C-alpha positions as MATLAB code, in Angstrom:
seq = 'MGFAAEDQLLIQCSRVEMNEEAIGIASNLLRRELDWDYILEASILHGIAPLFYHGLAQLACTLDIETVVPLAAREALQLLYYNNLERNRRLYRVIGEIFKAFQQADIKAMGLKDLPLARTVFPDIGLRPIGDIDLLIHKEDYARVEKCMASLGFTPWPSPDCPHILKYAWGLHFHRPTDNVWVDMQWGVLQLEWDVYGEGNFDFEIDRMWRGAQVMTIDDYEVLAPRPEDMLFHLCLHLEGHRYTELILFCDIAELIRYYGNSLDWNYLITIAKKYRVEASLYYTLSITERLFDCSLPVFLLQELEPGYFKANLFGPLFGNLTTLHVTLDDIYRMAAPPAEVMTKFETTVRRQTAYAMRWYEELDRFATALNHLGTDLIIFKGDSPQMVFPSQVLPPFPEIRLLFLEQDRSRLYQVFSACGFEREQGSNVESYNKCRVFESRDPATGSAPLTLKIQAQVINGLDSLFRLNTKQEAKKSLALKVLTGSLLRSKSDPFIETQLYLVALNPEEMVIYLAACSGQHQHERLFGLCSLLEFFRSYRGPINWQKVADTAEQYGLRPQVYAGLLMANMLLIQPVSLNDLARLNCSDNPPRMLQWARYGPAEMERYTSFKGLFFCALTFLSLKGLGRKLKYLGTKKVFLIGMHHVQHLSTELFLNALRGKKRYTARDFAYWTEPEPVTETNYGTRRL';
ca = [
       1.075  -32.405  -10.609;
       1.826  -29.725  -13.196;
      -0.420  -28.748  -16.070;
      -4.183  -29.101  -15.827;
      -5.490  -32.597  -16.586;
      -7.129  -31.310  -19.777;
      -3.806  -29.909  -21.017;
      -2.017  -33.136  -20.214;
      -4.613  -35.128  -22.147;
      -4.232  -32.872  -25.187;
      -0.443  -33.268  -25.097;
      -0.476  -37.045  -24.627;
      -2.995  -37.671  -27.422;
      -1.701  -35.190  -30.008;
       0.708  -37.688  -31.556;
       0.804  -39.759  -34.705;
       1.643  -42.877  -32.718;
       1.175  -43.026  -28.962;
       3.612  -45.203  -27.063;
       2.617  -47.405  -24.141;
       3.423  -44.720  -21.562;
       1.332  -42.067  -23.358;
      -1.586  -44.499  -23.675;
      -1.407  -45.286  -19.957;
      -1.288  -41.619  -18.915;
      -4.108  -40.634  -21.280;
      -6.274  -43.559  -20.131;
      -5.927  -42.512  -16.495;
      -6.697  -38.891  -17.355;
      -9.848  -39.872  -19.223;
     -11.207  -41.538  -16.101;
     -11.264  -38.123  -14.384;
     -13.964  -35.489  -14.614;
     -12.798  -33.235  -17.456;
     -13.921  -29.943  -18.943;
     -14.627  -31.005  -22.522;
     -15.681  -27.527  -23.629;
     -12.201  -26.313  -22.698;
     -10.563  -29.317  -24.373;
     -12.382  -28.649  -27.645;
     -11.642  -24.921  -27.546;
      -7.946  -25.435  -26.787;
      -7.616  -28.117  -29.477;
      -8.984  -25.675  -32.059;
      -6.925  -22.686  -30.928;
      -3.725  -24.739  -30.998;
      -4.484  -26.441  -34.319;
      -4.377  -29.958  -32.881;
      -8.046  -31.048  -33.000;
      -7.590  -33.562  -35.874;
      -4.399  -34.983  -34.353;
      -6.062  -35.185  -30.923;
      -9.007  -37.013  -32.509;
      -6.533  -39.458  -34.070;
      -4.864  -39.956  -30.686;
      -8.135  -40.683  -28.887;
      -8.896  -43.338  -31.515;
      -5.691  -45.131  -30.508;
      -7.077  -45.594  -26.990;
      -9.960  -47.758  -28.151;
      -7.940  -50.889  -27.383;
      -7.716  -50.008  -23.673;
     -10.877  -47.971  -23.039;
     -14.508  -47.802  -24.019;
     -14.212  -44.334  -25.562;
     -17.982  -43.867  -25.691;
     -18.173  -43.997  -21.896;
     -15.347  -41.543  -21.160;
     -15.684  -39.022  -24.009;
     -19.066  -37.255  -24.250;
     -21.007  -37.786  -27.458;
     -20.996  -34.058  -28.297;
     -17.213  -33.937  -28.016;
     -16.765  -37.073  -30.141;
     -18.998  -35.698  -32.874;
     -17.327  -32.269  -32.809;
     -13.844  -33.772  -33.072;
     -14.935  -36.133  -35.838;
     -16.366  -33.230  -37.838;
     -13.215  -31.148  -37.287;
     -11.054  -34.003  -38.546;
     -13.104  -34.746  -41.671;
     -13.576  -31.089  -42.521;
      -9.831  -30.543  -42.257;
      -9.223  -33.589  -44.437;
     -11.544  -32.140  -47.079;
      -9.902  -28.732  -46.910;
      -6.374  -30.140  -47.162;
      -7.320  -32.226  -50.183;
      -8.531  -29.047  -51.846;
      -5.409  -27.120  -50.802;
      -3.091  -29.712  -52.315;
      -5.009  -29.405  -55.577;
      -4.381  -25.651  -55.417;
      -0.710  -26.264  -54.613;
      -0.576  -28.443  -57.715;
      -2.046  -25.581  -59.773;
       0.611  -23.194  -58.468;
       3.610  -25.475  -58.972;
       2.515  -26.517  -62.463;
       2.105  -22.852  -63.415;
       5.500  -22.041  -61.901;
       7.103  -24.906  -63.820;
       5.742  -23.580  -67.096;
       7.081  -20.099  -66.215;
      10.470  -21.553  -65.165;
      10.042  -20.293  -61.572;
      11.654  -22.231  -58.739;
       9.684  -22.501  -55.504;
      10.023  -24.514  -52.312;
       7.278  -25.710  -49.983;
       7.840  -24.806  -46.326;
       6.619  -26.035  -42.938;
       3.170  -27.662  -43.010;
       3.106  -28.139  -46.791;
       5.750  -30.929  -46.860;
       5.080  -32.029  -43.268;
       1.436  -32.950  -43.869;
       2.548  -35.318  -46.654;
       5.577  -36.877  -44.961;
       5.784  -37.027  -41.172;
       1.991  -37.119  -40.826;
       0.664  -40.314  -42.448;
      -2.770  -38.793  -43.072;
      -3.148  -35.322  -44.609;
      -6.204  -34.751  -42.432;
      -4.092  -34.735  -39.256;
      -2.182  -31.477  -39.842;
      -4.239  -28.297  -40.448;
      -2.769  -25.964  -43.052;
      -3.507  -22.281  -42.527;
      -1.929  -20.622  -45.530;
       0.371  -22.191  -48.124;
       3.978  -21.263  -47.327;
       6.238  -21.026  -50.380;
       9.837  -19.873  -50.733;
      10.873  -18.093  -53.933;
      13.855  -16.077  -55.142;
      13.293  -12.346  -54.615;
      14.404  -11.561  -58.163;
      11.543  -13.739  -59.450;
       8.844  -11.762  -57.637;
       7.525   -9.868  -60.688;
       7.072  -13.130  -62.612;
       5.567  -14.793  -59.541;
       3.000  -11.996  -59.177;
       2.048  -12.310  -62.853;
       1.792  -16.087  -62.589;
      -0.347  -15.885  -59.435;
      -2.616  -13.325  -61.113;
      -3.275  -15.810  -63.908;
      -4.540  -18.209  -61.224;
      -6.805  -15.585  -59.640;
      -4.540  -14.560  -56.744;
      -3.845  -10.944  -55.796;
      -1.294   -9.564  -53.313;
      -2.811   -8.778  -49.934;
      -3.739   -6.305  -48.624;
      -3.006   -4.619  -51.944;
      -0.733   -4.917  -54.981;
       0.388   -1.409  -54.060;
       2.656   -2.072  -51.068;
       6.053   -0.540  -51.881;
       7.464   -0.641  -48.355;
       6.691   -4.322  -47.783;
       8.338   -5.200  -51.106;
      11.317   -3.000  -50.204;
      11.956   -4.235  -46.675;
       9.994   -7.425  -45.964;
      10.855  -11.049  -46.641;
       7.446  -12.057  -47.907;
       3.959  -11.075  -49.020;
       0.571  -12.763  -48.831;
      -1.538  -13.606  -51.855;
      -5.275  -14.271  -51.626;
      -7.804  -15.858  -53.965;
     -11.302  -14.849  -52.845;
     -13.161  -17.388  -54.985;
     -12.084  -20.240  -52.715;
     -10.523  -18.221  -49.860;
      -7.017  -19.665  -50.287;
      -4.053  -17.776  -48.849;
      -0.457  -18.146  -49.986;
       2.462  -16.725  -48.003;
       5.056  -16.018  -50.679;
       8.445  -15.656  -48.966;
      11.982  -14.912  -50.113;
      13.374  -15.250  -46.569;
      12.511  -17.460  -43.605;
      12.828  -15.255  -40.531;
      11.690  -11.645  -40.393;
      13.226  -10.636  -37.052;
      15.444   -7.585  -37.500;
      14.022   -6.319  -40.837;
      17.622   -5.931  -41.973;
      18.086   -5.595  -45.726;
      21.531   -3.958  -45.737;
      23.598   -6.582  -43.896;
      23.797   -4.666  -40.601;
      21.975   -7.146  -38.369;
      23.043   -9.709  -35.824;
      21.461  -12.723  -37.562;
      22.221  -13.901  -41.090;
      20.325  -17.049  -41.985;
      21.833  -17.446  -45.455;
      18.739  -18.474  -47.368;
      20.907  -19.887  -50.170;
      21.802  -22.722  -47.804;
      18.183  -23.948  -47.889;
      18.143  -23.789  -51.668;
      21.396  -25.753  -51.946;
      20.050  -28.563  -49.770;
      16.517  -28.693  -51.225;
      15.104  -32.078  -52.200;
      12.473  -33.014  -54.783;
       9.210  -34.292  -53.303;
       6.405  -35.876  -55.343;
       2.821  -34.983  -54.433;
       0.052  -36.622  -56.455;
       0.871  -35.721  -60.098;
       3.321  -32.884  -59.491;
       6.694  -32.237  -57.873;
       7.754  -29.641  -55.319;
      11.029  -28.719  -53.700;
      11.251  -29.166  -49.927;
      14.061  -28.337  -47.466;
      16.345  -31.145  -46.362;
      15.095  -32.539  -43.021;
      17.785  -30.779  -40.944;
      17.048  -27.395  -42.552;
      13.351  -28.008  -42.038;
      13.922  -28.777  -38.355;
      16.098  -25.682  -37.983;
      13.380  -23.543  -39.586;
      10.614  -25.100  -37.470;
      12.496  -24.313  -34.256;
      13.035  -20.675  -35.219;
       9.450  -20.370  -36.427;
       8.134  -21.757  -33.129;
      10.236  -19.281  -31.178;
       9.042  -16.478  -33.448;
       5.482  -17.398  -32.460;
       6.610  -17.396  -28.806;
       5.554  -21.036  -28.234;
       1.864  -20.130  -28.535;
       0.661  -22.968  -30.800;
       0.990  -26.560  -29.655;
       0.797  -27.867  -33.229;
       4.214  -26.295  -33.890;
       5.711  -28.444  -31.113;
       3.934  -31.456  -32.652;
       5.579  -30.696  -36.009;
       9.030  -30.838  -34.432;
       8.284  -33.978  -32.423;
       6.868  -35.873  -35.397;
       9.724  -34.818  -37.692;
      12.257  -36.118  -35.166;
      10.368  -39.408  -34.802;
       9.928  -39.831  -38.557;
      13.547  -39.238  -39.585;
      15.086  -40.602  -36.377;
      18.717  -41.621  -36.618;
      19.020  -40.426  -40.206;
      19.083  -36.795  -39.035;
      22.519  -35.203  -39.217;
      22.651  -33.656  -35.734;
      26.187  -32.349  -36.231;
      24.982  -30.316  -39.208;
      22.217  -28.836  -37.029;
      24.721  -27.931  -34.305;
      27.062  -26.357  -36.850;
      24.462  -24.030  -38.370;
      23.026  -23.149  -34.925;
      26.456  -21.978  -33.800;
      27.190  -20.282  -37.106;
      24.053  -18.166  -36.848;
      24.335  -17.749  -33.044;
      20.918  -19.226  -32.287;
      21.944  -22.034  -29.943;
      19.472  -20.786  -27.315;
      16.612  -20.881  -29.832;
      17.210  -24.528  -30.687;
      18.090  -25.545  -27.138;
      14.762  -24.469  -25.650;
      12.471  -25.461  -28.505;
      14.028  -28.927  -28.680;
      14.321  -29.516  -24.935;
      10.700  -28.499  -24.281;
       9.500  -30.616  -27.212;
      11.404  -33.587  -25.791;
       9.849  -33.121  -22.342;
       6.296  -32.589  -23.626;
       6.187  -35.280  -26.309;
       8.802  -37.785  -25.187;
      10.746  -37.692  -28.452;
      14.276  -38.956  -28.014;
      17.195  -36.587  -28.670;
      20.911  -37.472  -28.648;
      22.485  -36.671  -25.283;
      25.272  -34.646  -26.872;
      22.841  -32.413  -28.804;
      21.569  -30.320  -25.894;
      25.033  -30.285  -24.354;
      26.435  -28.731  -27.531;
      23.567  -26.252  -27.819;
      23.543  -25.174  -24.152;
      23.356  -21.356  -24.293;
      24.888  -18.589  -22.219;
      21.467  -17.019  -21.771;
      17.961  -17.122  -23.252;
      18.258  -14.582  -26.079;
      14.612  -14.719  -27.144;
      13.656  -12.662  -24.083;
      15.191   -9.709  -25.953;
      13.532  -10.310  -29.307;
      10.069   -9.138  -28.283;
      11.081   -5.919  -26.469;
      13.545   -4.900  -29.205;
      12.115   -6.260  -32.464;
       8.497   -7.014  -31.582;
       7.079   -3.830  -33.130;
       9.030   -3.824  -36.411;
       6.494   -5.853  -38.383;
       3.655   -3.598  -37.224;
       5.624   -0.457  -38.090;
       6.577   -1.594  -41.589;
       3.067   -2.822  -42.401;
       1.725    0.483  -41.083;
       3.810    2.373  -43.638;
       1.862    0.810  -46.494;
      -1.420    1.150  -44.583;
      -0.809    4.899  -44.297;
       0.255    5.036  -47.948;
      -3.043    3.465  -49.061;
      -5.484    4.731  -46.444;
      -4.366    8.343  -46.069;
      -2.652    9.293  -49.373;
       0.035   11.375  -47.592;
       2.239   13.848  -49.470;
       5.702   12.517  -50.321;
       7.399   14.604  -47.615;
       5.236   13.064  -44.877;
       5.634    9.534  -46.229;
       9.404   10.012  -46.241;
       9.283   11.243  -42.639;
       7.320    8.157  -41.541;
       9.696    5.840  -43.408;
      12.729    7.514  -41.826;
      11.220    7.053  -38.356;
      10.575    3.348  -38.961;
      13.973    2.623  -40.476;
      15.778    4.493  -37.707;
      13.853    2.447  -35.180;
      15.036   -0.667  -37.032;
      18.676    0.470  -36.966;
      18.478    1.376  -33.275;
      16.923   -2.015  -32.434;
      19.817   -3.872  -34.080;
      22.431   -1.755  -32.272;
      20.616   -1.968  -28.909;
      20.487   -5.760  -29.204;
      24.175   -5.787  -30.108;
      25.035   -3.810  -26.963;
      22.947   -6.013  -24.682;
      24.297   -9.206  -26.224;
      27.875   -7.951  -25.830;
      27.202   -7.124  -22.172;
      25.638  -10.522  -21.414;
      28.364  -12.413  -23.283;
      31.044  -10.565  -21.307;
      29.318  -11.595  -18.071;
      29.239  -15.207  -19.286;
      32.959  -15.142  -20.052;
      33.701  -13.961  -16.517;
      31.819  -16.918  -15.048;
      28.319  -15.481  -14.542;
      26.083  -18.440  -15.270;
      22.684  -16.870  -14.621;
      21.625  -13.922  -16.789;
      17.930  -13.339  -17.427;
      16.559  -10.461  -19.469;
      13.026   -9.189  -19.064;
      11.204   -6.522  -21.004;
       7.670   -5.602  -22.029;
       6.319   -5.186  -25.537;
       7.441   -1.973  -27.251;
       4.810    0.762  -27.322;
       6.066    2.405  -30.495;
       3.438    0.847  -32.774;
       2.986    3.939  -34.958;
       5.736    5.813  -36.849;
       5.976    8.669  -34.377;
       8.761    9.737  -32.020;
       6.094   10.791  -29.540;
       6.067    7.184  -28.350;
       8.999    5.680  -26.428;
      11.132    3.617  -28.826;
      11.897    0.796  -26.387;
      10.583   -0.466  -23.056;
      12.810   -0.582  -20.002;
      15.041   -3.653  -20.137;
      15.712   -5.530  -16.911;
      18.756   -7.788  -16.511;
      18.382  -10.088  -13.519;
      21.503  -11.532  -11.899;
      22.460  -13.099   -8.586;
      23.910  -10.681   -6.055;
      26.903  -12.971   -5.626;
      27.996  -11.944   -9.164;
      28.018   -8.207   -8.442;
      31.810   -7.832   -8.629;
      31.815   -9.237  -12.180;
      29.256   -6.638  -13.153;
      31.647   -3.758  -12.538;
      34.329   -5.402  -14.684;
      31.869   -5.676  -17.555;
      30.800   -2.036  -17.261;
      34.401   -1.014  -17.783;
      35.072   -3.521  -20.576;
      31.942   -2.475  -22.498;
      32.667    1.258  -22.390;
      30.264    2.438  -19.669;
      31.192    5.331  -17.410;
      30.000    5.814  -13.839;
      27.691    8.804  -13.440;
      29.219   11.184  -10.947;
      27.233   12.991   -8.272;
      24.232   10.700   -8.557;
      22.355    9.280   -5.564;
      21.840    6.019   -7.468;
      24.348    3.627   -8.965;
      24.168    4.663  -12.620;
      26.382    4.114  -15.663;
      26.128    5.752  -19.077;
      27.250    4.974  -22.577;
      26.796    6.889  -25.807;
      27.201    5.022  -29.082;
      27.338    6.987  -32.328;
      26.969    4.979  -35.527;
      26.107    5.321  -39.182;
      23.654    3.087  -40.979;
      24.012    1.832  -44.533;
      20.252    2.237  -44.887;
      19.680    5.421  -46.942;
      16.216    5.860  -45.444;
      17.735    6.675  -42.036;
      19.226    9.904  -43.395;
      22.784   11.080  -43.797;
      23.394   12.183  -40.194;
      25.006    9.755  -37.704;
      22.621    8.155  -35.220;
      23.194    8.188  -31.479;
      22.144    5.499  -29.009;
      22.239    6.781  -25.428;
      22.210    4.040  -22.808;
      21.602    4.607  -19.116;
      22.221    1.604  -16.884;
      21.190    1.589  -13.237;
      21.966   -1.076  -10.636;
      19.150   -1.801   -8.188;
      18.722   -4.374   -5.435;
      15.980   -6.726   -4.315;
      12.325   -7.315   -5.072;
      11.173   -3.980   -3.638;
      13.158   -2.056   -6.236;
      12.179   -4.450   -9.012;
       8.458   -4.169   -8.307;
       8.659   -0.375   -8.281;
       9.732   -0.300  -11.936;
       7.065    0.854  -14.365;
       5.772   -2.077  -16.393;
       2.342   -0.667  -17.228;
       1.278   -1.330  -20.811;
      -1.004    1.212  -22.479;
      -3.825    0.148  -24.795;
      -3.398    0.826  -28.499;
      -6.239    3.383  -28.467;
      -4.467    5.288  -25.706;
      -1.220    5.239  -27.691;
      -3.021    6.509  -30.796;
      -4.453    9.427  -28.823;
      -1.016   10.181  -27.404;
       0.432   10.242  -30.918;
      -2.188   12.689  -32.172;
      -1.863   15.064  -29.208;
       1.929   14.817  -29.274;
       2.028   15.545  -33.005;
       0.435   18.935  -32.342;
       3.466   19.958  -30.292;
       6.378   18.061  -31.825;
       7.698   18.848  -35.288;
      11.392   17.950  -35.182;
      12.843   14.470  -35.598;
      15.727   13.717  -33.244;
      18.722   11.700  -34.556;
      19.140   10.009  -31.161;
      17.204    7.880  -28.710;
      17.601    7.106  -25.018;
      17.322    3.609  -23.601;
      17.110    2.363  -20.034;
      18.711   -0.783  -18.626;
      18.084   -1.864  -15.045;
      20.478   -4.423  -13.584;
      18.660   -6.118  -10.729;
      20.616   -7.984   -8.044;
      18.536  -10.710   -6.390;
      19.219  -13.584   -4.046;
      18.189  -17.076   -5.275;
      14.919  -17.081   -3.356;
      13.914  -13.675   -4.751;
      14.785  -14.856   -8.247;
      12.544  -17.919   -7.879;
       9.668  -15.793   -6.573;
       9.859  -13.220   -9.345;
      10.248  -15.666  -12.236;
       7.642  -18.108  -10.927;
       5.160  -15.298  -10.250;
       5.658  -13.910  -13.771;
       4.865  -17.344  -15.206;
       1.982  -18.012  -12.858;
       0.059  -14.767  -13.188;
       0.020  -14.366  -16.989;
      -2.351  -16.419  -19.126;
      -0.707  -15.373  -22.395;
       2.421  -17.075  -23.711;
       2.784  -19.283  -20.654;
       5.144  -21.821  -22.190;
       7.411  -19.058  -23.459;
       7.316  -17.312  -20.089;
       8.374  -20.526  -18.361;
      11.725  -20.452  -20.178;
      13.093  -17.837  -17.770;
      12.239  -20.051  -14.794;
      13.721  -23.081  -16.567;
      16.827  -20.997  -17.258;
      17.184  -20.360  -13.533;
      17.001  -24.047  -12.632;
      19.377  -24.935  -15.487;
      22.025  -22.393  -14.465;
      21.790  -22.228  -10.664;
      23.011  -25.257   -8.758;
      23.205  -23.851   -5.240;
      20.839  -24.313   -2.294;
      17.375  -22.728   -2.108;
      15.634  -21.978    1.175;
      12.101  -22.974    0.241;
      10.635  -21.782    3.508;
      12.080  -18.347    2.745;
      10.515  -18.560   -0.713;
       7.120  -19.297    0.834;
       7.385  -16.568    3.471;
       8.581  -13.891    1.029;
       5.925  -14.836   -1.521;
       3.319  -14.446    1.215;
       4.772  -11.046    2.148;
       4.256   -9.784   -1.414;
       0.884  -11.479   -1.869;
       2.268  -13.753   -4.576;
       1.895  -17.172   -3.034;
      -0.726  -18.503   -5.553;
       1.187  -17.121   -8.548;
       4.510  -18.565   -7.399;
       2.851  -21.912   -6.733;
       1.261  -21.957  -10.211;
       4.554  -21.052  -11.897;
       6.471  -23.781  -10.089;
       3.763  -26.362  -10.834;
       4.025  -25.650  -14.548;
       7.825  -25.677  -14.480;
       7.785  -29.082  -12.777;
       6.309  -30.620  -15.935;
       9.445  -29.583  -17.840;
      12.194  -29.983  -15.250;
      14.351  -33.093  -15.224;
      14.698  -32.648  -11.456;
      11.382  -31.085  -10.391;
      10.777  -29.185   -7.187;
       9.801  -31.683   -4.503;
       6.213  -31.968   -3.326;
       7.373  -31.189    0.216;
       8.897  -27.904   -0.925;
       5.825  -27.037   -2.966;
       3.672  -27.807    0.059;
       5.361  -24.942    1.934;
       3.460  -22.569   -0.328;
       0.284  -24.063    1.120;
      -1.854  -23.617   -1.989;
      -4.694  -25.932   -2.930;
      -5.530  -24.253   -6.246;
      -6.155  -26.491   -9.226;
      -3.209  -26.902  -11.619;
      -3.054  -23.983  -14.079;
      -4.308  -24.261  -17.635;
      -1.442  -23.910  -20.048;
      -3.358  -23.984  -23.351;
      -6.252  -21.601  -22.786;
      -4.621  -18.934  -24.958;
      -3.019  -19.121  -28.406;
      -1.453  -16.643  -30.805;
      -4.548  -16.415  -32.975;
      -8.075  -16.533  -31.667;
     -11.599  -15.117  -31.847;
     -10.399  -11.616  -30.893;
      -8.803  -11.391  -34.350;
     -12.314  -11.186  -35.809;
     -13.493   -8.233  -33.685;
     -11.954   -5.113  -35.203;
     -13.135   -1.833  -36.679;
     -10.629   -1.319  -39.491;
     -12.174    2.017  -40.536;
     -10.984    3.573  -37.262;
      -7.466    2.879  -38.463;
      -7.967    4.707  -41.750;
      -9.369    7.824  -40.074;
      -6.511    7.792  -37.569;
      -3.910    7.653  -40.356;
      -5.577   10.589  -42.119;
      -5.464   12.600  -38.878;
      -1.823   11.630  -38.259;
      -0.863   12.692  -41.790;
      -2.681   16.018  -41.372;
      -0.927   16.777  -38.069;
       2.467   15.763  -39.478;
       2.333   18.432  -42.184;
       4.154   21.684  -41.458;
       2.244   24.924  -41.822;
      -1.438   25.719  -42.117;
      -1.222   26.078  -45.886;
       0.028   22.534  -46.412;
      -2.552   21.183  -44.014;
      -5.405   22.886  -45.874;
      -4.021   21.781  -49.233;
      -3.989   18.178  -48.015;
      -7.602   18.374  -46.831;
      -8.664   19.995  -50.083;
      -7.273   17.207  -52.250;
     -10.059   15.293  -53.999;
      -8.390   11.937  -53.374;
      -8.087   12.608  -49.630;
     -11.719   13.752  -49.490;
     -12.909   10.545  -51.167;
     -10.727    8.382  -48.916;
     -12.026   10.139  -45.810;
     -15.649    9.742  -46.893;
     -15.011    6.062  -47.593;
     -13.661    5.515  -44.050;
     -16.557    7.446  -42.476;
     -19.187    5.525  -44.430;
     -17.674    2.148  -43.601;
     -17.284    2.970  -39.925;
     -20.845    4.294  -39.714;
     -22.165    1.125  -41.319;
     -20.175   -1.114  -38.969;
     -21.336    0.776  -35.879;
     -24.973    0.869  -37.035;
     -25.127   -2.842  -37.833;
     -23.512   -3.786  -34.542;
     -25.913   -1.554  -32.639;
     -28.843   -3.101  -34.528;
     -27.953   -6.766  -34.055;
     -25.544   -6.543  -31.139;
     -21.835   -7.111  -31.378;
     -21.201  -10.775  -32.094;
     -19.127  -12.669  -29.593;
     -16.945  -15.087  -31.483;
     -15.871  -18.414  -30.020;
     -12.955  -20.676  -30.795;
     -15.215  -22.791  -33.037;
     -15.941  -19.726  -35.171;
     -12.189  -19.353  -35.521;
     -11.524  -22.885  -36.815;
     -10.181  -21.316  -39.999;
      -8.686  -24.586  -41.209;
     -12.029  -26.350  -41.703;
     -14.433  -26.290  -44.609;
     -17.611  -24.282  -43.997;
     -19.862  -26.944  -45.532;
     -20.771  -29.980  -43.435;
     -19.089  -33.269  -44.296;
     -21.152  -36.400  -43.807;
     -19.856  -39.797  -42.853;
     -21.078  -41.262  -46.151;
     -18.362  -39.264  -47.907;
     -15.523  -40.795  -45.929;
     -16.614  -44.080  -44.486;
     -17.277  -44.780  -40.834;
     -14.167  -43.848  -38.926;
     -15.468  -43.137  -35.418;
     -14.241  -42.840  -31.882;
];
């Protein structure tokens, strides 16, 4: 028992070549009563429908597919495969256009991720959906690239006028509306810290990928592609950046490993992982891929990559809002036409947030590393998504960070407080420690004054204290309202922020309950959430009183959630929790569905963008000092026209939705990687299930 039968079937069949064990498991699963509507929806959301179709075809030698797979499902999967094949054929013609134009303009470019994968590790280009075309260029070539793309009918998206993205980002999208092709033009491969001044904690040395690039022939043109080890390294980091929310990204890694096999230079991979301090990123992406897809890894690889703690749990809470904030700068610039003084204020807020995020991560990493060096094996960070999604200091810059540790390691904690420069708060009823870090940033947009990071750390004990912490997430509309009301009262920008760290001492049973319940109760990002529970079982080797786990889970009303979390973890554990111990939780719920949510889905199509424009105009107005400047802004002809444009568009959207009813999109509407026109079997022969 573990994942739902439908999820297991999707995983077993989403392979280029199924081995005997996968065929046996899939055959047994197909004899059960399955929810084929869910299977189809999940296969689309996770980008695996064509590969799943290919896998089912491999079972024809052991099963009568027509009797176990409903006709509607077979026809839907067949259409998804052939439509994707048609679309990919067209995309590779477009890729040829781009590379030929670049060659004439003497521009070097490299194909990334699915572009080379679909033509190498996947034997059929119809098996791997391609969303947008990912290309790597040199930043200094951008002006020539933009001109070259314009000659082919592509324009930068959302606008050619995006100064902040070009200044701080590592890439920009191009779009050609005539055939709806998107190109992600990148000059870096991982936009995590938004560091452009060499102050961050991660330096991925993009020149390394260029030095190792290899020439790849596609049809009648040539492209550069990363060497296999660099491609694998990039795929692992990309998967983690998407928080494990698309199964096709695991398939990419599994098929690359199978395709290149023993020719991969694993020592090179280990060397660059350690150089860039991302051992945890590779350890978990590779170990989970191995468990899900049965792709063989060298024994020494995971031993060499074994991390001190799972660092990615910090990336979301600290860096998760930086993309939104930087994109918002250009949205405000275009949608609200703010005066230069206001635009500078917004930019300063965003860049200070970026600098603080890098320093806050540095402090937390130093603290956790010090604990590791003293012999603390189990360190688990938890934190919610940051609520600062608009460039305003009205919103809290960071969520509360929780560091979970076993109470047996408490004495080591006090040594680390002292070593890391924390001071005990005197006269407090709680066990609190403070640290104040003053630093200067090389980023001129942060201003000339030093920045101050104030850290308050508080030690708490047990599940009662942990559950009392505020983890409520506000909706974006609520945050927008808070920003507008707060802007009426706040006019000064503070050169400091305050952060909160809770260090939570738990016994092993409490740790299991909390981590398993977190995994079991959330439908989003379930595979990523499981990493904390896997980290516990990897690091803790002592006894667990499973009856105490069951009783305490019952006391907190978490028995079903804990059971679901442990069931899912069992699919990935080398030594799973025994059925007898699971039985103590006394739950008969069906196994949880792991794949019912993905990073992109139908909700992406249900937005009123004109609300955003009106909000940015209001935020700009409230950010101006003095009534005179406010009135001058409103009286500007450009602002008047922009405001009328937003009002007209919003009115039209609301009227049309009221007239015809708001459309409810399904996963099939969101199959962005298929051609809109139907493809008949006469075009492509008679390949059937």
